[in-house]
N, C-alpha and C positions, 0 to 999 in steps of 0.2 A: 400875274395870275397864270396858273397852269393852263396850257392849251386844252388838255383833256377836260378840265372842269368847265371851261368856257363852252366847249362843244356840247357837253352834256346839257348845259342850261339852254343852249340854242335848240337842242333837239326837242325841247318841249313845245316849240312853236310849230305850226302846221308846215311851214316851208323853211328848209335850211338849204342854201344854195352855195355852191362853190364853182367858179368858172376859171378857165384859163384860155384866153383867146389865142395864145401862142401855141397851144397844143394842136398838132396835126394828126389826122386820122385817115386811114384808108377807107375809101367809100364802101368797099365790100364788107367792112366790119359793122356798118350801121345796122341797128336792130330792126329796120323796116323790112322784115323778111316776109312775113305772111300777113296780109292785111285784107280787110274787107272794103278797101278803097283803092284808088289808083296809086301805083307807085312807079317811080322812075327806074329805068334800067341802070344798073351800076356801070361804072366805067368799063369801056371795052365792048359794050353791047351784049354782055353775056346774059342769057335768060336765067334768072335766079331759080327757076324750077327745074330746067333740064339738067340731067346728070346728078340730081340730088335725091336723097332718100327721105327728105322731109325737113323739118325745122324744129328748133327748140326756143323756148322762152324761159328765162330764169328771173324770178321775182325775189327780191330780198325784203323780208318783212320783219319789223321790229316789234316784238311782243308787247313790251311795256307801254309803248306809245301808240301801238296799233297803226303803224305807218308803213307804207310801201316806199321803197327807194326808186325814184324815177331818174331817167337820163334824157338829155336833149342833145341833138347832134346838129352840125352845120357850121358854116364858116362864121356865123355870128350867133348871137343869143336869141334870134327870133325863130329858131327851129321849133319843132313840136316835141313835147314831152312824151316819153314812151317807156317801155319795159326796161328793167334794170340791165338785162343783157340778153342777147339773142344771136342766132346764127343758123345758117343752113347746115344740115347734116349731109356732107358730101357722100358720094358713092363709095368712098374709101374710108369712111369714119362711122361713128355710131352716135346715138342720141346722147347718152350720158357723157361720153368722152367729149363730144362737141360742147355740151353745156359747161363742163369743167374748163375746157380750153378757152372758150369765149369769155367766161367770167374773169379768167386770169388776164387775157389779152386786153379786154375793154375796161376793166376796173382795177386791175392789179390785185385781185382777191384770189388766192389759191386755197381751195378747200377739197377735202377728200369726198369720196362718193357718198359717205353716210350723212353729209350735210344736205344732200339734194333729195327732196321729196317730190316724186312724180304725182302731181295732183290729178291730171286728166289728160287724155289724148283727144284731139278734135281734128276734123278736116276743115281746112279753110281754102277758099278759092282766091287765088292771086289775080290781080289785074296789072298789066304792064303797059305803060303809055296809053291807058284808056282802053286797051283791048284785053278781053278775058283770056286767061290761060286755061285750056281745056281740063288739064289734070288737076285734081285737088291735091293739096299738100297736107301730109300728116304732121300735126303740130303737137309736140310733147311739151307740156307746161309744167315747169318745176318751181318749187317754193323752197327758199332757204329761210329758216326762222332763226333770228338772233334775239336773245333776251332784251338787249338794249340797241339803240341806234349805233351805227358805226361812225366814229369821228370822221368827218369828210376829209380831213387832212391825211387820213390813213390810206385813202384811195390813190392809186397810182394812175393818174390820167395823162401823164407824160409818157407817150409811147413812141413807136417808131416814126421816123421822118416820113412825112407825107400824109399823116392822119389829121383830120379836121378837129376843131375844138369840141369840147364836150362840157356840159354842165350837169350837175346832179342835185337832187333835192329829195327830202322826205315829205310825203303827203299822207294824211290819214286815209285809210282805205275807204271809209265811208264818203269822205269828200271827193276822193278820186272817182268813185263810182258815180256820184252825182254829176261830176263834170263830164264824164263819158256819156251818161244818159242824156245830158243836154247838148251833146255833140259840140262841146267847147272847141273852137278852132285851134286853141293852143295845145291840144292833145291829140295824139294819133287815135283814130277811131276804133273802138271795139264794140261789138253788139253785146251789151251787158244783160240783155234780156234773152240772149241765145246761149250757145254752148259756153262762150267765154265768161258768162256770168257766174259760172261755177267757182271761179277764183274768189269772188267776193262772198258767195254763198257759203263756201267751205270755211272761210275765215270767220264770218259772222257766227255760224253755228258753233264753231270750235270755241269761241271766246264769249259767247252769251248764254251758255248752258247754265241752268240753275243747279247749284251743288246738291241741294236736297233731292231734286228730281233725278239727277244722275246717280246719286247714292241708292235711291229706290230702285232704279233700273238694274244696277249691279246686284242688289240684294235679290231681286227676282231671278236674275240669271244664275246666281249662286244657289238659289233654292231648288234648282232643277237637279242638283247633285246631292244625293243622300250620303252623309258621312258614314264611313264604316271602317273599323279597325280590323285588319286581316292578321290573323295569328296562325301559327303552325306549331306542331309538337316537335321539339328538337331532341327529345330523349333518345331517339333512334340513331342519332348521329354519333360517330366516333369522336374522340377528343381532337384528332387531327382535322377532321372535317369541320368541327366547330371553330377551330383556329383559322382554318382556311376561309370560313364564312365571313369572318371579320375583314379579312383582306379583300374578299370579293365585293363586299359592300363598299369599301373605299374605292376600288376600281370602278364600280358602278357609278359612283358619284362623279368620277372624272368623265365617264362616258356620257353622263347626263349633261355636263357642261359642253361637251363636244356637240351633242344634238342641238343645243340652243344655237350654236354657230351654223349648223347645217340649214336651219329653217330660214334665216335671214341675217345678213351680215351685221346689222345693228342690234340683233336680238340679245346677245350677251350684255351689251351696255345697258339696254333697257331693263333687263332682268335685275342687274346690280342696282340700278337707280331706284326701281320700284321697291326692292327689298330694303334698301337703305332708308327710304323715306316712308316706309309702311306705317310708322307710328306718328307721322306728322298730323294726321287727321283721320276721321272716320272714313272719308272718301278714299284717302290713300290706302287705308287698310283694306277696303273692299277691292280696290284696283289690284293690289298685290295678291289677294286671295283668289280672285278670278283669273288673274294672269298665271298663277301657280298651277291651276288646273289645265289651262290651255297651252301653257308654255310659249305663247305668242300673243301679240295684241289683237288677234283675230279669233272670234268666238266660234268654236267647232260646231256648236248646236244652232248657230244662226247663219249657216251657209258662209262661214268665214267673214262675217261682217265685223269691221273693226269696232272694238269697244274702248279702245284708247286711240289717241291721236299723237302727233309729234309734239303737241303742247304738253303732253304728259311725260315726255321723254327726258333723257339725261342732258345736262348742259356740259359741253366740252369746250375747254379753253385751248385756242391755237394761236399763240402770239405771233408766230411767223406767217400767218395767213395774209397779212397786209404789211404795209410800212409801219414802223414803230412810231408812236406818238408819245411824247413826254407826258407822264401822269396817267397814262391809260394802260391797263394791264394787257390788252390785246383782244382780238376778236373771240367772242364766244358764240357757239351755235348749238342748236338743238339737234341731237342725233335723230335723224328722220327715218320714217318708214311709211310706205304707201297705204292709202285707205284700202286698196284692194290687195289681198294676199297675192304675192308674186307666184305665178304658176310654176316657175322654175326654181322656187325657193332660193337657196344660195349655191345651187349646183352649176348655174350658168351665169354669164354676165346679165345683170338685171334688165338691160335693154335689148337682149338678143331675142330674135324670133325664130320660128321654125324654119323659115326660108333660109336665113343666114346659116343656121346649123346644118341643114341638109346640103347647102351649096358647099360649105366647108368640108363636109364628110365625103363628098364626091371627089375631092382632091386628094384623099388619103388612100394608102394601100390597105389591103384587107385586114392586116393585123391592127393598124391604126384605127380603122373603122370599128373593129370590135372593142377597142379600148374607148373610143369616143362615145359609143352608146352602151358601154358596159356598166355594171353595177357600181364599180369602185373607182371611178375617175370623174373629177369635176372638170368643167370646161371654163377656161378663162380667155381673156382677150389681151393681146400683146400691148396694144396702145394703153390699156388700163394699167398694165404692169409698169410702164414708164411713168405714168402719172402718179401711181401709188408709191413708187420708189423715190420720186423726186417731185412732190406736189407743189413745191414753191420755187420761186426764182428760176423758172425754166429759161434756158438760153434759146437763141434763135435756132441753133442746131437741134435742140430738144424739140422745139415746135415743129420743125421740118420732119423729124423722125415720126411725130405723131400723125402726120398727114398720110403716111403709108397705109396700105390696106390693113383693116382691122382683123388681122389673122387670128383665128381662134387656136387654142392649143389645149391639150389635156394635161391634167396634173393628177397623179395617183393619190388616193386617199392617204397612203403611207407618208407622202410628202406634205400634202395640204393640211393634214391634221396631226403632224408629227409631235407637236408640243403636248398633245393629249395622249396619243397612242404610246409613246415611249414610257410615260408614267404608268399607264394602265397595263402595258405589257410586263413591266417589272413586277407589279402586284400580282398579275396572273401567274407568273413564274414562281413567285414565293408561295402563292396558294397551292400551285401544283406540287411543290415540294412537300407540302403538309398533307395533301389529300390522301385518303386511305386507299381508294380503289384505283386499280391501274387505268380503267377507262376514263375516270375523272382527271387523273394526272395527265393522260394523253391529250384530253380535250383542252385543258388549261394551257399546257405548254404549246400545243399546236396553234391555239388561237392567239397566244401572245406572239408567236413567230409570224402569224398571218398579218397582225397589225403592222409589222415592220416590212414584210415582203410584198404586201398587197395581193397575195395569192391565198384565197380562202378555201380552196378545194379540199385539202387534207383535213383542215379543221372542221369543215362541214361534215365530212365523212365521220370524223371522230365524234361530232355531236350526235349524229344519227345512231352511233353504236354505244352511246353513253349508257352505262348500267350502274347507277350509283344512287344511294339514298339522298345525297345532296345533289340536286338537279340544277344545272346552270345552262342558260342560253345567253350568249353574248356575241355581238358582232353586227355588221351592217346587213340588213335583211330586207325589210319592207320598202316599197317604192311609192307609197301613197303621197308623200310630200312633193314628189316630182310630177306635178299635174300637167307639165308641158309635154313630156314624152312617157313618163312612167318607167324611166330607165334607172335612175339613181337611188341607191339604197341608204336608208338612215340607220344609225346605230341604236341598239336597244339592249337591255339586260333584264332577264327574268331569273331570279334565284328562288328556289323552292325546295320543299321536302317531299319526296315521292310518297304517294299513298299506294302501298304495295297491293292491298286487297282490291281496290277499285281498278288498278292497272291490270291485274290478272283477269278480272271479269271482262275487260274490254278487248281482249286478244282476238275475239271473234271478228271484229271489223278488219283488222290487218290480215287475218288469215283468208279473208274472202275478197280481197281487193281485185285480184285477177278475174275472179268470177264476175264481179260487178262490171269490170271493164268489158268483158266479152258480151255482156248483155245490155250494154248501154243503148238507149233509143237513138241510134245513129247508124249510118251506113257502115257495113263491116270494114270497108276500105280504110276508114278513119280510126279503127280500133287498134290499140297496141297489143302485141302478143307477149310482151315481156315486162308487164307491170310488177314491180316488187311490192311485197307487203309493207305497209306503213306501220312501224312500231308506234305504240301509243303509250305515253307516260302521263299519269295523273299526279298532279302536285298540289300542295297547299303553298301559296305564294308567301314568301318572307320579305322580298323586296323587289321593286321594279324601277327601271330608270331608262333614260334616253327617250326613244320614240314611244312614250307611254303618256298620253295626254288626252284630254277631252273624254269621250266615251272609251272606257277601258275594254280591251279584248278579253274574252274568257277562254280563248284557245288559239293556238296557232299551228300552222302546218309549214314546215320548212325542210330543206332549204329551197330557195327560189331559183338556184342555178339549174338551168335546163339540162346541162350535162349530167348532173347528179340525178335529177328527176328521171331522166331517160335510163340511166344505168342502174340506179339503186332505188328509185322511188323517193318517197319522202318519209318524214317522221313527224309526229305531232305531240303536242303537250296540251293537256287540259288543266285549267286552273280551277280546282273544285271549290275552294273557299270563296273565291270571287263569284263563281257561278251561283252558289247558294245565296250569297248576299244580294245579287241582282234578282234572283227569283223571289226572294222574300220581300224585298223592299220596292221592287219595280213591277215584275211580271204579274205577281198575284194581284196587286192593286189595279193594274191595267185590265186584267181579266174581269175583275169585279165591275168595272165601268163599261167595257166594250163588248164582252161576250154575253150572248143570250143566257137566260137563266138556266135552261135545261142542258146547256153544254158547258157551263162554267165549271162544273165539277170535273170535267175532262182535262182541265189544265193542271198538270202535275210536274214536279221537279224531275222525275225519272225521264219523262218524255222530252222535256226541255234539254236536259243534259245529254240524252242519247242522240238527239238531232244535232247538237253541237259537235259531238264526236263524229257523226257521219258527215257533217259539213266539212270538217277538217280532212277526213279520209278522202272525200271526193275531190279535194284539191289535187290529190295525187293521181287521179285517173282522168281520162278524157284527153283531148289534144293538148300538146305542149310544143314539141318539135314537129313541124308540119312541112309538107311539100306543096309549094304553090303551083298554080296551073302552068307556070312557065317551066316547071321542073326544078326550080331552085328550092333549096332547103332553107327554112326560116323557123321562127318561133311565133307563137300566138302573141306573146308580149310585144315583139318588134312590129308585127303587122297591125295590131289594134292600138298600139301606142297608148294615148291617154285614156282610151276606152277600156283598156285591158282589165284594170282593177275592178271596175264596175261589173263587167261581164263575168269575170272570174268569181266574184263574190255572189252574184246572182246564180251562177252555175252551181257553186258549192251548196247553196241553200236548196234550190229546187231539185237538183239531181240527188241531193241528200235525202229529200223526201221520197223521191222515186226509189232510191236504194233501200230505204227502210221498208217500204212496201214489198220490194223484191225479197228481202231477207225474211220477212214475215211469211210470204208465200212459200218459201223454201223451208219453213219451220225452223229457221235459225234464230228468229226472235219471237217472243210471245205475241199471240194474237191480241193481247190486251193493249198493245201499242197502236192498233189499227186506227182507232178513233182519237185517242189521246194525242198522238203525234201531230195530227192535222190541226186540232183545236189549239194545242200548245203553240204550234207554229204560227197560227193566225194571231194569237195574242202577242207573240214575240215580234211579229211583223210591225205592229204599231210601235213597239219599243224601238226597233231599228230605224224606222222612218223618222222618228223624232231626232235622230242624229243629224238630220239635214241632208239636202240634196247636193251638198258640196263634198260629201264623204262617201267613199265607195260602198260601204255596207248599207248606208241609207239609200243611195241610188239603186243598188241592186234589189233591195227590198221593195222599193216603190214599183219597180218593173214587175216583180212577182205578184204583189197584191193587185195591181191594176189588171194584169193578165187574168188572174184567177177570178176577179170580180167580173170582168168582161165575159168570161166563160161560164158565169153563174155558179162557179164552185164555191164562191163566198157570197153570202146574201146579207143585204141590209134589211133588218126587221123594222116593222112599224114603230117599235119603241126605241129606234135608233141604236140598237145593239146589232152585233154581227154573229153569223153562224156559218158553219161549214155544211155544204150539201155533199154528203158522203157518196151519193150516186154519181156526181160529176167531178169530184176533186181529183180522182185518180187520173182520168183522161186529160184534164187540164194541166196537171203536174207533168205528165209525160210529154205533152205537146210542147210546152215551154222548154222542157229539158232538151228535146230534140232540136228546137230552133237555136238555142244558145250553143249547144255542142257543135252544130253544123257551121254556124258562123265562125266559131273558133277553129274548126278543122280546116276551113277554107281560108282563114285569115282575112275574112271579108269585112273590112272596116266600114264600107258603105252600108252594108246590111246591119252592122252593129250600131251605126249612127241612127239608122231608121228606127231600130228597136228602142234605142234610148230616147229619141225624140218623141216617139208615140207614147211610151209607157212610163218614162222616168219623170213624173210630174205629180204634184199634189192635187189629185182629183177631188171632187166634192165629197165622196165617201171618206176618203182619207182626211180631208179637212174637217169633216164632222167629228171623226174619232179624235183627232188631235185637239180640237176645240174642247171636247168633253174632258180630255185628260188635263188640259191646261186649266180648266175651270176648277177641277178638284185638286189640282197641283200634285199630281202623281210625279215623283222624281223621274228624270230621264235616265240618269246613270248614277254610278257610285264615285264618290271622291274618297279614294282609299288612303288610309294611313298605315304605317308599318311600325308598330311599337317595338317589335323584336329588333328590327334593324336599327332603330333610333337608340335603343338600349345598348346594343353592341357597339354602335358608333361612338357613344359617349363613354 
C-alpha cells in the first residue's frame, strides 16, 4: 500500500501521531514562548522576554478535515500539546521572518510569505518560574491553510544534535477548543474566551457561512454601484492618434496588472484564481464581480472590511516545501491575505512598523533618506531576500545569515516592477511614434523613459504641457494605498478625448490661481508669491486602469511632486462623462431624499461640476513646501504623513467653496452660483461620506459636514431633511478653511490628529442621512465599463 494513501486515510481520524524519541531538540526552540501560565527558563537562564521584539505563533490548518496540527515537546511523550510552531522575535529579526524560519527549523516545512496569514496580534503576559514579567509580549498569530492534511512522514523532525523529541498530531479545531476550555492538563493552556479565542472564532465563521446568505450580502454590496457605459466621440482624432489609442489601451492593461501587485503581494494570484473560477457557481460569479470593482479582497465602501477570506483564495502546489513522500504530489497551501488591509500595502515588508522604518532612515545619508520616503521606491528587508531566494533546504550558514540585523533597503520602481514597465515602455514608444501632436509624442516617449530610469520629473512636466485631442495620464501618482506614511505612489492610467469647448470655458480658474493664493484665509507669511496657473483639461474618458477602483474619481490634480508644484504649479483633468453619470444616477437621487423641498431645486450639474473644478484647482494652492519652527525645510506630506491625504482632500473641498464665493464677489463667476454651490455641495457631501471613513475623500467630507453642522451652517429639519443656512455658511466655510490651511502651513501633525479625532466620525445626523439612502438604495458610485476600449482591444 502506498504510504501517501495510508496517511490520507489516517488523516480522517481525530488524532494522527508520529513520534521519534531519538530526535533531539534545543530547548530554546520549544514553542512555549508566550503563555498565560508559568513557564520555565530556557537553558542558560536567559529571560525569554528581555532583548526580544515579541513572539510568533504559527498554526497549520487542514481545510477539508477542519483540523489543526499540534506538536508536543519533551524528552518523553508525556509533554503538553501546543501550537504547530512558535518562537521569539529577536531584536535582530522580524515577525514574518521568524515565523518562516521557525516553521522550517521545527517541522522541516519551508513556505514563502504568501502562505502565512496574520490572523491577529495580541498582548500576552509571560510568567517565568512563577514570577510575573512586567512587560507584555506582542504576539503575532499566523495561520497556514492547506487544503488537505500533510502526510506526517513528510515532516522533518530529525534536526540538529541536542534537540529533544517531538510528536505531532492533527486534531479538529472544535475538539481542540473544547479541550482548552476544560483546561485539559495534556494541552498548553490558552484563554479561548479571551483574545486567543479569535483563532477558533475566525475559523468557525470562515467555514460555517451559509452560501445563500453570503451571495445575498455580495449582491447588496454590488447594488451600491450603478453600471454605466462611458463613451466618447473619436471622430476628432487623427488616424495616427486612433492607432496610438489601441497601443495605449494595451499598455494600460499592463499597468493594471502592475497595480494589483502594488496593493498586496498575493493580490495577482487571487485575481487570477477568482477570474478562472468565476463560472463555477453563482457565489463565485459574485465574488469575481465585486472583486473586479475593488481590485482587492477588501471592500472600499465598508472601511476596507474583507469580503473574501483565504478560504476563497488560490491553491498553490509547492512539492519542495517538505520531504518527498511516495504517492503524494507534495504540499499545497492557500495563498493567504490578512483580514485587515495592510496599511503599507506591498510597498514595505508586511510586518514592518513605523518605528523600524524611522530607525532605519536615521542611519541613511540625505540622498538615501529622500529615496526611502520618496514616491518611487519600495522598501524591502534583507533577511526576507535570503528566504525568498532560497526558501527550502536552508543550510546552517544560511540560518546564521538570517540572524543578522533585519536591515531594510530600498528598491526603485524601475527594478521592482521591471517585468511590467519594460513592456509598457515599449508600447508607449510605439504609440509616441504614431501620435500626431508634438506634445503627445513628447509625453509618451518621456514617460516610457521614466519607467526605466525611475526619474519622472521631465515626463511630469511634459504631462502638464500636453496639448492634444487624445489626452493621456499614465504613471505613479496617488499615495492613498500607502496608509502607513502616504509616501508611495500607485500606477494609474486615464485615456480620454478632450472636450475643447468646455476646456476653453474653464480657463478662468487657472488664470486666477495666484489671486486666490494671495487672498487665502491664512496668515500672509504662509502664502506663496509664485503660484503658477493650473492648466485645466476636460475630457470624456475612453479607458482607465491601475489605481482606478471602488469609488471612481471624477477629476484629478497632478503632479504630486512638490518640486514641480513649487516651480510650475499643477495641472488638472476633469472627466466630464463620468461626472454626468454620477450626477444623474447618484447625486440627484440623494438630493431627492436628503435635501429639504425648498432647496432641492438648487442642486444642479453646473454647480456640482464647477465645485469639482475648483476643488482640483485648490490642490495647487496653499502650503506644500513649508518651513518648520526649527527653520528646516520640509513638505506638508512628510510632516502629516498618513493624515496628509485626508487633510488635503478636506482642504480642496472647503477652500474650493471659499474660492467660489471669492470669485463671485469679484464678479468673475455668476451670482447664480451663490446658493446652488452650497446646496449642491451639501448633497455631494452625503455621497462622499458613503465612500467610508477608511478613504481620504470620505474622511475629509465627514470633517467638513460635522464642522458645518456644529456651526449651524447645515440644519437638520423636523422632516429629517437637511438645508443650508445661507447666513452662516460663509463664515463656517472660511473658519474651517483657515484651520486646515494653518495646520498644513505649520506641519502640525498633532493638531491634524485632533481635528480628525473630533470631526472624522459618523455622527447621528450623518447616520440618519446614510440610513435613509440605504433604505431607498441610492447607488453609492458608478461601476464604469468602456465599450470603445473593449472594441479596440478585440
